[in-house]
TORMAR-898801 format. One record per residue (C-alpha): residue number from 1; y, z, x. Coordinates in pm, whole numbers, plus 32768, in hexadecimal, padded with zeros to 4 digits. Layout:
NUM, Y, Z, X
...
This chain:
1, D2DD, EAF9, 6F11
2, D1F0, EA2D, 6E48
3, D284, E9A2, 6D02
4, D168, E9A0, 6C06
5, D236, E921, 6AF1
6, D25B, E7C6, 6B8D
7, D12F, E6E9, 6B32
8, D0BE, E5B2, 6BDF
9, CFEC, E48E, 6B53
10, CEF3, E4C3, 6C71
11, CEB8, E636, 6C27
12, CE9D, E5EC, 6AAC
13, CDA5, E4D2, 6AF3
14, CCD5, E5AA, 6BD7
15, CCD8, E6C6, 6AD7
16, CC6C, E5D8, 69BF
17, CB5C, E545, 6A96
18, CAD4, E69A, 6AEC
19, CAD4, E701, 6983
20, CA19, E5BC, 691C
21, C91E, E5E7, 6A32
22, C8C8, E748, 69CC
23, C89B, E6DA, 6865
24, C7B8, E5B8, 68CB
25, C6F1, E692, 69BA
26, C670, E762, 689A
27, C613, E644, 67BE
28, C4ED, E554, 67AD
29, C5AC, E441, 6869
30, C569, E503, 69AC
31, C40F, E476, 69EC
32, C4A2, E316, 69D1
33, C5B4, E371, 6AC4
34, C4C0, E40E, 6BB2
35, C3E8, E2D6, 6B9F
36, C512, E1FD, 6BF8
37, C562, E2DC, 6D1F
38, C3F6, E2D2, 6D9C
39, C3E3, E15B, 6D6D
40, C535, E11E, 6E1E
41, C4C7, E1F1, 6F44
42, C377, E143, 6F6F
43, C418, DFE4, 6F4D
44, C518, E047, 704F
45, C413, E0BB, 714B
46, C348, DF82, 70F5
47, C47A, DE9F, 713E
48, C4AA, DF56, 728B
49, C345, DF0A, 72F2
50, C2CC, E074, 72FA
51, C187, E01B, 723E
52, C146, DECA, 72E5
53, C049, DF33, 73F1
54, BF95, E015, 72F9
55, BF86, DF09, 71FE
56, BF00, DE08, 72F0
57, BDF1, DF00, 734F
58, BDA5, DF30, 71E7
59, BD7E, DDB8, 71CB
60, BC91, DDBA, 72F3
61, BBC5, DED3, 724A
62, BBA2, DDF6, 7111
63, BB3D, DCCA, 71E3
64, BA2C, DD96, 7294
65, B9A3, DE22, 7146
66, B97F, DCE3, 7087
67, B825, DC5C, 7021
68, B770, DB92, 7129
69, B795, DA1B, 7116
70, B6C5, D8F6, 719C
71, B75F, D83F, 72C4
72, B816, D708, 726C
73, B71D, D5F5, 72C0
74, B82A, D4EC, 72C5
75, B8BA, D580, 740B
76, B806, D573, 7558
77, B887, D5F8, 76A4
78, B831, D56F, 77F4
79, B88F, D690, 78E2
80, B8D4, D681, 7A4F
81, B822, D7C2, 7AB3
82, B80E, D886, 7BF8
83, B6B6, D7F1, 7C2F
84, B749, D694, 7C15
85, B851, D6DF, 7D1C
86, B752, D781, 7E04
87, B668, D652, 7DE8
88, B78B, D564, 7E2F
89, B7F0, D636, 7F61
90, B95E, D60A, 7F0D
91, BA6D, D6F2, 7E92
92, BAB8, D602, 7D6F
93, B9E7, D4FB, 7CC3
94, BA09, D3B2, 7D73
95, BA91, D272, 7CCC
96, B942, D1D0, 7D0E
97, B87E, D2E0, 7C61
98, B971, D2ED, 7B40
99, B94B, D173, 7B14
100, B7CD, D1A5, 7B06
101, B7F6, D2B0, 7A00
102, B8D7, D1DD, 7923
103, B7D8, D0B1, 793F
104, B6BA, D196, 78D9
105, B782, D219, 77AF
106, B7FB, D0C3, 774C
107, B695, D03E, 7748
108, B64E, D11B, 7617
109, B771, D086, 754C
110, B83F, D1BA, 74F0
111, B954, D18A, 73EF
112, BA57, D207, 74ED
113, BA5E, D2A2, 7647
114, BB5B, D3A8, 76A1
115, BB92, D3C6, 7817
116, BC1C, D528, 7850
117, BC56, D4E8, 79C6
118, BD85, D46B, 7A7D
119, BD4E, D32A, 7B38
120, BEAA, D2AA, 7B87
121, BE62, D294, 7CFE
122, BD37, D220, 7DC8
123, BC41, D32B, 7E42
124, BB5C, D244, 7F0E
125, BAFB, D0D3, 7F36
126, BA68, D0C4, 7DDE
127, BBBB, D0D3, 7D35
128, BBD4, CF5A, 7D05
129, BA7A, CF55, 7C63
130, BAEB, D072, 7B7F
131, BC21, CFAE, 7B20
132, BB50, CE82, 7ABC
133, BA65, CF55, 79EE
134, BB94, CFF8, 7943
135, BC2C, CEA0, 78FB
136, BADD, CE27, 7867
137, BAA6, CF54, 7786
138, BB9B, CF30, 7661
139, BB2A, D070, 75B5
140, BB77, D15B, 76D1
141, BCAC, D23F, 76BF
142, BD35, D2DB, 77F9
143, BE30, D3FB, 7822
144, BF85, D446, 78A9
145, C042, D58C, 78A8
146, C187, D55B, 77DA
147, C22D, D6B0, 77E8
148, C2C7, D713, 7935
149, C2AE, D88F, 793B
150, C290, D9AC, 7A30
151, C115, D9B5, 7A1F
152, C0E7, D845, 7A82
153, C1D4, D727, 7AB6
154, C1A9, D5E9, 79EA
155, C09A, D4FA, 7A5E
156, C096, D381, 7A16
157, BF6A, D2D4, 798C
158, BE8B, D1CA, 7A24
159, BF4D, D087, 7A53
160, BE4D, CFAF, 79A7
161, BE2C, D08D, 7876
162, BFA0, D0C7, 785F
163, BFDC, CF50, 785E
164, BEF0, CF2F, 773C
165, BF79, D059, 7680
166, BE35, D110, 76A8
167, BEB4, D25B, 7727
168, BEED, D39F, 766C
169, BF84, D4F0, 76C0
170, BEA6, D604, 7757
171, BFAA, D715, 7716
172, BF2F, D854, 7677
173, C001, D971, 75DA
174, BFD2, DACC, 765F
175, C048, DBEF, 7588
176, C0FD, DD21, 7605
177, BFBD, DDDC, 764B
178, BF29, DCC0, 7715
179, BE43, DC34, 7602
180, BE36, DAE7, 7561
181, BE43, DADC, 73E9
182, BF19, D9A2, 73A5
183, BEE6, D836, 7405
184, BFBE, D70C, 742C
185, BF97, D5DE, 734B
186, C0A7, D542, 7421
187, C188, D608, 7508
188, C2A5, D509, 7518
189, C30A, D3A7, 74DC
190, C3BF, D2B6, 75C8
191, C489, D1C4, 74EA
192, C395, D11A, 7400
193, C271, D17D, 74DC
194, C1C0, D2B0, 745B
195, C0EB, D36A, 755A
196, BFCE, D40D, 74A3
197, BF0D, D534, 751D
198, BDBA, D4E1, 75A4
199, BCF8, D585, 7485
200, BDCB, D4D6, 737B
201, BDAE, D381, 7424
202, BC37, D386, 744C
203, BC21, D40E, 72D7
204, BCFB, D2E6, 7268
205, BC1F, D1EE, 7327
206, BAE0, D281, 728E
207, BB68, D28D, 712B
208, BBE0, D128, 714E
209, BA75, D0BA, 7175
210, BA45, D15B, 7014
211, BB7A, D0A9, 6F89
212, BC42, D1EC, 6F7F
213, BDB1, D1D3, 6FE5
214, BEEC, D2A1, 6FC7
215, BFAF, D26E, 6E86
216, C0F9, D1D1, 6EEA
217, C1A8, D22F, 6DA9
218, C15F, D3A3, 6DB6
219, C26E, D4AC, 6E08
220, C180, D564, 6EE8
221, C04B, D4E6, 6FA0
222, BF33, D47E, 6EB8
223, BDEF, D407, 6F3F
224, BCD2, D3CD, 6E48
225, BCA0, D508, 6D85
226, BD76, D5CE, 6E7A
227, BEE2, D630, 6E57
228, BF5F, D6BA, 6FA3
229, C0BD, D74E, 6F86
230, C160, D79D, 70CD
231, C168, D8F8, 7162
232, C2B0, D9AE, 712F
233, C33B, DAC5, 7206
234, C2D9, DBDD, 710E
235, C18B, DB4F, 7090
236, C076, DC47, 706C
237, C099, DD6A, 7151
238, C196, DCBE, 7238
239, C301, DD22, 7259
240, C403, DC34, 72E2
241, C2F2, DB77, 739E
242, C336, DA30, 7451
243, C2EB, D92A, 7344
244, C341, D7F2, 7417
245, C286, D6B2, 73DB
246, C190, D698, 72C0
247, C0A3, D7C3, 72D4
248, BF9C, D855, 71EC
249, BEEE, D9AA, 71F3
250, BD8A, D977, 7266
251, BC78, D9C1, 7166
252, BB76, DA0E, 726D
253, BA03, D9F1, 721F
254, B93D, DB2E, 7236
255, B8FD, DAD1, 73A2
256, B965, D9CD, 74A3
257, B80A, D94A, 74D6
258, B7E3, D7D9, 74D8
259, B6BC, D704, 754C
260, B6FD, D6F8, 76C5
261, B663, D628, 77E1
262, B6B8, D638, 794E
263, B73F, D50F, 7A0B
264, B601, D4E9, 7AD3
265, B52F, D4E8, 7998
266, B5FE, D3C3, 791F
267, B5DF, D302, 7A6B
268, B46D, D348, 7A91
269, B420, D2D9, 792D
270, B3B6, D42F, 78AC
271, B488, D41A, 7773
272, B3A2, D3C2, 7648
273, B3CA, D25D, 75CE
274, B4D7, D22E, 74C5
275, B54E, D398, 74F1
276, B6B0, D311, 752C
277, B6AE, D1F4, 7439
278, B7D4, D1DE, 7350
279, B84D, D32F, 73BA
280, B97C, D3CA, 7461
281, B924, D405, 75D4
282, BA11, D4DC, 76A3
283, B9E8, D4D8, 781E
284, BA8E, D5F8, 78D1
285, BA6F, D713, 79D5
286, B994, D838, 798B
287, B9B8, D8E9, 7AD6
288, B9E0, DA5D, 7AD5
289, BAE1, DA4E, 7BF0
290, BBA5, D931, 7B5F
291, BD0B, D961, 7AE1
292, BCB5, D8BF, 7997
293, BC3B, DA04, 78FA
294, BCDB, DAB9, 77DA
295, BCBD, DBEE, 76F5
296, BC71, DBC6, 7583
297, BC2B, DCB0, 7461
298, BAC4, DCAC, 74D6
299, BB15, DD12, 7638
300, BADC, DE85, 75F2
301, B968, DE45, 75D1
302, B873, DEF3, 74F5
303, B775, DF65, 75FD
304, B77E, E0D1, 7671
305, B72B, E05E, 77D3
306, B861, DF78, 77DA
307, B991, E064, 77C6
308, BA72, DF6C, 787B
309, BB22, DE46, 77DA
310, BA50, DD07, 77C0
311, BB1C, DBCD, 77FE
312, BAE9, DA7B, 7754
313, BB0F, D92B, 77FC
314, BC24, D843, 779E
315, BB2C, D733, 7731
316, BA92, D82D, 763C
317, BBE5, D874, 75A3
318, BC2C, D700, 7574
319, BAD6, D6D9, 74DC
320, BB11, D7FB, 73ED
321, BC5C, D76D, 7374
322, BBD3, D60B, 7353
323, BAAC, D69B, 7287
324, BBA9, D758, 71A4
325, BC70, D61D, 715F
326, BB3C, D549, 711A
327, BA9A, D64C, 703B
328, BBDB, D67D, 6F72
329, BC03, D503, 6F4D
330, BAA8, D4EF, 6EB1
331, BAF2, D61C, 6DD5
332, B9ED, D6F9, 6E7B
333, BAC2, D80E, 6F11
334, BC21, D857, 6E93
335, BD3A, D864, 6F8D
336, BDE6, D9B5, 6FB2
337, BEF5, D9FA, 6EB8
338, BFFE, DB0F, 6EC9
339, C0F7, DBA0, 6DD4
340, C265, DB43, 6DCE
341, C35E, DC47, 6E36
342, C3A8, DC8E, 6CC8
343, C239, DCA9, 6C79
344, C1FC, DD9B, 6D94
345, C325, DE69, 6D32
346, C29B, DE7F, 6BC8
347, C144, DEEA, 6C4B
348, C1E1, DFF2, 6D27
349, C2AF, E06D, 6BFC
350, C177, E07D, 6B1E
351, C0C1, E14F, 6C21
352, C1EC, E239, 6C49
353, C1FB, E27C, 6AD4
354, C078, E298, 6ACF
355, C09A, E3A7, 6BD7
356, C198, E465, 6B05
357, C0BC, E43C, 69D1
358, BF87, E4C3, 6A90
359, C05E, E5EE, 6B01
360, C0B2, E64D, 699E
361, BF4C, E5FD, 6923
362, BEA8, E6E7, 6A21
363, BE94, E84D, 69B6
364, BE68, E8CC, 6B1E
365, BEA6, E856, 6C7E
366, BD2D, E82E, 6CAA
367, BD18, E751, 6B77
368, BE43, E686, 6BF0
369, BD9A, E659, 6D47
370, BC63, E5CF, 6C97
371, BD37, E4DE, 6BCE
372, BDFE, E464, 6CFD
373, BCBD, E433, 6DC8
374, BC1A, E36F, 6CAE
375, BD42, E283, 6C86
376, BD7A, E25C, 6E01
377, BC0E, E1F9, 6E3F
378, BC0D, E137, 6D00
379, BD3E, E075, 6D75
380, BC8F, E027, 6EBB
381, BB51, DFB7, 6E0C
382, BC0C, DEDE, 6D0B
383, BCDC, DE3A, 6E22
384, BB95, DDEF, 6EDC
385, BAF9, DD52, 6DA7
386, BC2A, DC7D, 6D58
387, BC37, DC0E, 6EBF
388, BACB, DB9C, 6EB8
389, BACB, DB00, 6D5F
390, BC28, DA77, 6D2B
391, BCB7, DA75, 6E84
392, BDCE, DB60, 6E28
393, BE5D, DC41, 6F3F
394, BEF5, DD63, 6E87
395, BFBB, DE71, 6F45
396, BEEA, DFA9, 6F7F
397, BFCA, E085, 704F
398, C116, E068, 6F96
399, C06B, E09C, 6E49
400, BFAC, E1C2, 6ED4
401, C0E6, E25D, 6F68
402, C19F, E232, 6E16
403, C077, E2D1, 6D5E
404, C092, E407, 6E40
405, C20C, E40E, 6E84
406, C274, E40C, 6D17
407, C1B6, E550, 6CB8
408, C22A, E5F5, 6DF8
409, C398, E5A9, 6D91
410, C346, E626, 6C39
411, C2B6, E765, 6CC8
412, C3E6, E79C, 6DAB
413, C4D0, E75C, 6C84
414, C410, E84E, 6BB6
415, C422, E95E, 6CC8
416, C593, E916, 6CF8
417, C5D1, E925, 6B7E
418, C51B, EA73, 6B6D
419, C5F1, EAF2, 6C8D
420, C72F, EA78, 6BDF
421, C6C1, EB17, 6A95
422, C691, EC64, 6B3B
423, C800, EC60, 6B91
424, C87E, EBD7, 6A3E
425, C8CD, ECA9, 690A
426, C801, EC1F, 67F4
427, C902, EC5B, 66E4
428, CA3A, EBD2, 677B
429, C9A7, EAF1, 6889
430, CA97, EB7F, 698A
431, CA1A, EC21, 6AC2
432, C986, ED81, 6A8B
433, C9CE, EEB8, 6B53
434, C8C0, EE5A, 6C51
435, C94B, ED00, 6C82
436, CAAB, ED99, 6C9E
437, CA42, EE96, 6DA8
438, C995, ED83, 6E74
439, CAC3, ECA0, 6E65
440, CBB4, EDBC, 6EB4
441, CAF1, EE24, 6FE7
442, CAF6, ECC1, 706F
443, CC68, EC8D, 702E
444, CCBD, EDE1, 70BA
445, CC13, ED8E, 7207
446, CCC1, EC3C, 720A
447, CE0F, ECE1, 71D1
448, CDD7, EDDA, 72E7
449, CD9E, ECB8, 73DE
450, CEC1, EBDF, 7358
451, CFAF, ED0A, 7318
452, D005, EC84, 71BB
453, D03F, ED4A, 707B
454, CF50, ED84, 6F5F
455, CFCC, EDC6, 6DFB
456, CF08, EE51, 6CD9
457, CF54, EE55, 6B5C
458, CE8F, EF51, 6A8F
459, CEA6, EF11, 6917
460, CE3D, EFD8, 67E4
461, CE3F, EF6B, 6674
462, CF22, F054, 65BA
463, CE74, F130, 64B1
464, CD36, F068, 64C1
465, CC68, F18E, 643F
466, CD3F, F185, 6300
467, CD04, F00C, 62F1
468, CB93, F032, 62F9
469, CB9F, F141, 61F2
470, CC77, F06C, 610E
471, CBD9, EF0D, 6134
472, CA7C, EF5A, 61AD
473, C9C3, EF22, 62F1
474, C97E, EDA8, 62BE
475, CAF2, ED69, 628A
476, CB2D, EE4E, 63B7
477, CA59, ED7A, 648F
478, CB0D, EC42, 641A
479, CC52, ECF1, 6477
480, CBDE, ED3A, 65D4
481, CB6E, EBCF, 6602
482, CCBC, EB4A, 6599
483, CD7B, EC46, 6672
484, CC9B, EBEA, 679D
485, CCE4, EA7E, 6763
486, CE53, EAC2, 6751
487, CE54, EB86, 6890
488, CD71, EA82, 693E
489, CE67, E967, 68E8
490, CF6D, EA0D, 69C4
491, CE8B, E9F7, 6AF4
492, CE8E, E8A0, 6B9C
493, CE4E, E8BF, 6D13
494, CCE5, E8AA, 6D8C
495, CCF7, E9FD, 6E42
496, CD94, EAB4, 6D1C
497, CC9E, EB66, 6C35
498, CCAD, EBED, 6AD7
499, CB9C, ECE6, 6A79
500, CB37, EDD5, 696F
501, CB49, EF2A, 6A0C
502, CAA4, EFE8, 68F5
503, CAC4, F019, 677C
504, CC19, EF93, 671E
505, CC9A, EF98, 6888
506, CCD8, EE52, 694E
507, CD42, EE26, 6AB0
508, CDEB, ECFA, 6B6A
509, CDBE, ECE6, 6CE6
510, CED0, EC1C, 6D97
511, CE9A, EBE7, 6F0D
512, CFC1, EB7F, 6FE3
513, D0BC, EBD9, 6ECB
514, D1DF, ECC1, 6EE7
515, D25C, EDBD, 6DDC
516, D357, ECC5, 6D42
517, D24E, EBB7, 6D14
518, D15C, ECB7, 6C7B
519, D264, ED2F, 6B84
520, D2A2, EBCA, 6B13
521, D13A, EB89, 6AD6
522, D10D, ECD5, 6A26
523, D232, EC7F, 693B
524, D18A, EB2C, 68FB
525, D03D, EBD1, 68A8
526, D0E9, ECC1, 67B8
527, D1A1, EBA0, 6716
528, D060, EAD9, 66EA
529, CFC6, EBFE, 6633
530, D0EA, EC29, 654A
531, D0E0, EAB6, 6503
532, CF87, EAE5, 6476
533, D02D, EB9D, 6354
534, CEF5, EC59, 6302
535, CF42, ED55, 61EA
536, CF1B, EECA, 6246
537, CF8C, EF94, 6120
538, CF0E, F0DC, 61C2
539, CFE5, F0AF, 62FC
540, D0FD, F1A7, 632D
541, D1CB, F0C3, 6402
542, D1AC, EF5E, 637B
543, D12F, EEA8, 624A
544, D065, EDC5, 632D
545, CF71, EE04, 6443
546, D026, EE55, 658D
547, CFCC, EECF, 66E4
548, D050, EFC7, 67E2
549, D056, EF67, 6950
550, D065, F014, 6A9C
551, D0C6, EF4D, 6BC9
552, D0B1, EF9F, 6D3B
553, D0C6, EEEC, 6E8D
554, D021, EF63, 6FD2
555, D02A, EEE5, 7136
556, CEC4, EF29, 71A9
557, CE8A, EFA8, 7308
558, CD86, F06F, 73CC
559, CD63, F1CC, 734A
560, CDDC, F182, 71E8
561, CCCD, F1A3, 70E5
562, CC87, F084, 6FF1
563, CC92, F178, 6ED4
564, CE06, F1AA, 6F12
565, CE53, F063, 6E5D
566, CD9A, F0C2, 6D20
567, CE07, F223, 6D1A
568, CF77, F1C7, 6D44
569, CF65, F0BB, 6C30
570, CEBC, F1C4, 6B55
571, CFE2, F2AC, 6B83
572, D0C7, F18F, 6B19
573, CFF8, F156, 69E3
574, CFF9, F2C8, 6992
575, D179, F2C8, 69B5
576, D195, F18A, 68CB
577, D0C9, F245, 67C2
578, D194, F38C, 67F0
579, D2D0, F2C5, 67B8
580, D25A, F241, 6666
581, D168, F120, 66BF
582, D19D, EFA2, 6690
583, D24E, EF8F, 67DE
584, D220, EF5F, 6952
585, D261, F06A, 6A67
586, D261, F013, 6BDD
587, D1D8, F131, 6CAB
588, D1CB, F115, 6E29
589, D0F5, F1EF, 6F0B
590, D197, F2FB, 6FD8
591, D1BC, F2B3, 7149
592, D0BC, F19C, 715B
């Protein structure tokens, strides 16, 4: 037996919550709630990294569609090409030949030379000569690999350059999709010794010749006109990325082209006079088969005859980052800036509510499609413009998803609301006969499987026709609303259902409830109605509105019709009326 008279704080709380939700669902606050739901969903997916690869590819798309820029004439690359290797008849460039290249470059008095080649061990007899040249060239910076990872173990720098603190880190950061979009200013520090990245070190050396130095009192790195805050794990389109060291997102130029000469052109004096003077010169490998190749936002290529990825050389990537730092320090090109987590959440929220607003603005689905398309492409165009002009990397994918998701949720809610309304009685807000039948069929099938009883209470307002004739139909409607509320208050379990069966008849379905529990609830419902104390002067049984109730209990099984439950309760109600009304009669089915 289920005791319906015993209330619990949990059931009362759930009932109150459900009542509040149904009230809110029909009010103007619902768009706000749906916007919060859409925003929360997008932010959750964003935090899980679902959008990361798409957002990074959107970043690549913007980089590839920026306006063309002139190459940075302050950066020159001396590349060790395949032709250079073939002419030297050696698998790697010899120490002797490298010494000749450095001497040729040095003769043109560059501001700084970056040697993007490992020379920590001798390759041939010219190694001692190379060491002497390195010692005599104070503006040359060599490399070492600082980070010991699975791709390549750490590599120490040249002994001469290390002793003079003229080495920098060659480490590059590869994203989850194999492309480079970030660069190290310095990957790590050993005690008081800071190991800068190669690009950052040569940029500092170049800027020092123009009396531009880092601001020692700044909270984040300030260099001339540039303010370079460190990359954080959720910056831009990233989600929980590795933010070790001091990184920045690379504000690539519209291409990776720099003035480039081959090593043999340098040695044979084919570089124009003063072409390297006061410039940043980077010497590095540009061999197609070399391991020092990487993919960048420009690797997809723009030529139709180049469907494969086009790699870039490590020396080009260092040159691009150095160019970015130098240009930002002179105030010529802004460093990339990203929104904070709160700023991005606010933008996603704005687009979610915008999507809901567009849904209600559009008079038809076709019009809504036009509006969404306009704002989606407008968002992409605006993000591209802000990236080119102000260096702002705004999220495209999360905002676009929020713009589309919010109206989809709105549409689903509307359909669900319409479905619910089709099963709700408009006057009393209880389930209507259709909703009752649907619920009864479901609970009957469940009871057949679980072999549990189902009880039903059929209620009728006593002398309701006389009430209507005496007080009028508007007051009759108010009477039905109050009676429905009184009956509904006696129903507390989630599976129980109170419904308006028709006219002044109400029904209460009680799954997994025996006859004793059903009778207790019926008495409570009748008492709730009497407690309303609604005057009924035309009633022949009571001075106040009252109800008659028929109660039944059935153990459903195969072969027993669902209608048995209602028919038997109806017989009980008929008997209650025959006996004088304002009472309850239990009627059990025959041999069921």
